[in-house]
C-alpha positions in Angstrom: 76.3 122.7 106.7 79.6 124.1 105.4 81.1 123.4 102.0 84.9 123.3 102.2 86.7 124.9 99.3 90.0 123.5 100.3 91.3 120.6 102.3 91.8 121.0 106.0 94.7 119.4 107.8 93.6 116.1 109.5 90.7 115.3 107.3 90.6 112.0 105.5 90.9 113.6 102.1 93.7 116.0 103.1 96.6 113.7 102.4 95.4 113.0 98.9 94.7 116.7 98.2 98.2 117.6 99.4 99.8 114.9 97.2 97.9 116.2 94.2 98.9 119.8 94.9 102.6 118.8 95.5 102.7 116.8 92.3 101.1 119.5 90.3 103.5 122.2 91.7 106.6 120.1 91.3 105.5 119.1 87.8 105.3 122.7 86.7 108.8 123.1 88.0 110.0 120.3 85.8 110.0 117.5 88.3 108.7 114.0 87.6 107.7 111.4 90.2 109.7 108.2 90.2 107.9 105.1 88.9 109.2 102.9 91.7 108.4 105.4 94.5 105.9 108.2 93.8 107.1 110.1 96.8 110.5 110.6 95.2 110.6 113.5 92.7 113.5 114.0 90.2 114.4 117.3 88.6 117.3 118.6 86.5 119.9 116.5 84.8 123.6 115.8 84.8 125.5 117.9 87.3 122.3 119.9 88.0 120.3 116.8 89.0 118.4 117.1 92.3 116.0 114.9 94.2 113.1 115.7 96.6 111.9 112.9 98.9 108.5 113.5 100.4 107.0 112.1 103.6 103.7 113.9 104.3 104.9 117.5 104.8 108.6 116.7 105.5 110.7 117.1 102.4 114.3 116.0 102.1 116.2 117.8 99.3 119.5 116.6 97.8 121.4 117.0 94.6 124.4 116.0 92.7 126.0 119.2 93.8 125.4 121.7 96.6 124.3 124.2 94.1 121.7 121.8 92.6 120.4 121.0 96.0 120.0 124.7 96.9 118.1 125.2 93.7 115.6 122.5 94.6 115.3 123.9 98.1 114.7 127.5 96.8 111.9 126.2 94.5 110.2 124.5 97.5 110.4 127.6 99.7 109.0 129.8 97.0 106.1 127.5 96.2 105.1 126.7 99.8 105.3 128.1 103.3 108.4 126.1 104.0 111.6 126.7 105.9 115.1 125.3 105.7 116.2 123.2 108.6 119.8 122.8 107.5 121.7 119.6 106.7 119.7 116.5 107.5 120.8 114.5 110.4 117.6 112.5 111.3 114.7 111.6 109.0 112.0 109.0 109.6 114.0 107.2 112.3 117.2 107.2 110.1 120.3 108.9 111.3 122.2 110.5 108.4 125.9 111.2 108.8 127.6 113.0 105.9 131.4 113.4 105.7 131.9 115.8 102.9 135.7 115.7 103.0 135.8 111.9 102.8 132.8 111.8 100.4 131.1 109.3 102.7 127.4 109.1 103.6 126.4 106.8 106.5 122.8 105.8 107.4 122.0 103.9 110.5 119.1 103.5 113.0 121.0 103.2 116.3 118.6 105.3 118.3 115.6 103.3 116.9 117.3 100.1 118.0 118.0 101.4 121.5 114.4 102.6 121.8 113.2 99.1 120.8 115.5 97.4 123.4 114.2 99.8 126.0 110.5 99.3 125.0 110.7 95.5 125.2 112.8 95.3 128.3 116.0 94.1 126.5 118.2 97.1 127.3 120.4 94.9 129.5 120.4 91.8 127.2 123.6 89.9 126.5 124.5 90.3 122.8 124.5 87.2 120.6 126.4 86.6 117.4 123.5 85.7 115.1 119.9 87.0 114.8 118.7 83.4 114.6 120.7 80.4 115.7 121.8 77.8 113.1 119.4 74.9 112.9 116.5 76.8 114.7 113.2 75.4 113.3 110.1 77.4 114.2 106.8 75.7 113.8 103.1 76.3 114.4 102.8 73.8 117.2 103.5 75.0 120.7 102.0 76.8 123.7 100.1 79.8 122.3 100.7 83.3 123.8 98.0 85.1 125.8 96.1 87.7 123.9 98.2 90.5 125.4 101.5 88.8 124.7 100.4 88.0 121.2 99.8 91.7 120.6 103.3 92.4 122.0 104.7 89.8 119.5 102.9 91.4 116.6 104.1 94.9 117.4 107.6 93.7 117.9 107.7 91.9 114.5 106.3 95.0 112.8 109.0 97.2 114.4 111.7 94.7 113.3 110.2 94.7 109.7 110.6 98.5 109.5 114.2 98.1 110.7 115.2 95.4 108.3 113.7 97.2 105.3 115.5 100.4 106.3 119.1 99.8 107.2 119.4 96.2 108.6 119.1 93.6 105.9 121.2 91.3 108.1 118.1 90.5 110.2 115.8 90.0 107.1 115.8 86.2 107.1 115.1 85.9 110.9 112.3 88.5 110.7 110.8 86.9 107.6 110.6 83.6 109.6 108.9 85.4 112.5 106.3 87.1 110.3 104.8 83.7 109.4 103.4 83.2 112.9 101.9 86.6 113.7 98.3 85.3 113.6 98.9 82.6 116.3 102.3 83.2 118.0 103.7 80.8 120.5 106.1 81.1 123.4 108.9 79.8 121.2 108.2 82.5 118.6 108.4 85.2 121.2 111.7 83.7 122.4 113.1 83.8 118.9 112.1 87.4 118.5 113.9 88.2 121.7 117.0 86.6 120.2 116.9 89.1 117.4 116.7 91.9 119.9 119.8 90.4 121.7 121.6 90.4 118.4 120.7 94.0 117.8 122.0 94.9 121.2 125.5 94.1 120.1 125.2 95.6 116.6 123.1 98.7 117.1 125.5 100.9 115.2 125.6 98.9 112.0 
């Protein structure tokens, strides 16, 4: 029997222990967790405002100015065994493109979409103009999918949900309709989900 005096990576309690440690450390440095999202920490004020977004042990640091961002980054490096990976280009499936000269920040999930199309055999699909055709009425009645195909449908809808809450609100209505039938999907439901993928084929860079 061994009594652990600190959390070990991979244990059930480790994530909570890390969150407590991070919140405590950032709190001492003057950061407060955002009420709407406890993984977003806000520090400084005015021109010196900077933000730290946390996903497990990946931290995204930004600020109202480059100087403010570097201040937040320096604090993290001093408090933990961390290293700077440079300007962020890819985070949690999101591509981040920053044009400093034009003061434009673009976020998209093109690679995520392309991976989805490949995974579900739709890489060569013909693009369509709408994620769900006008007048399409999905209903419970119909030929149920086999157990294996039902699982495919559920995984696909889950992947589309992540996409529409990230950067693609244009598919939110169609995906919302598809989520109603995840417990007992039919052939028609799977066909409707494939239409969404066809739409994404032609709009992957939005």
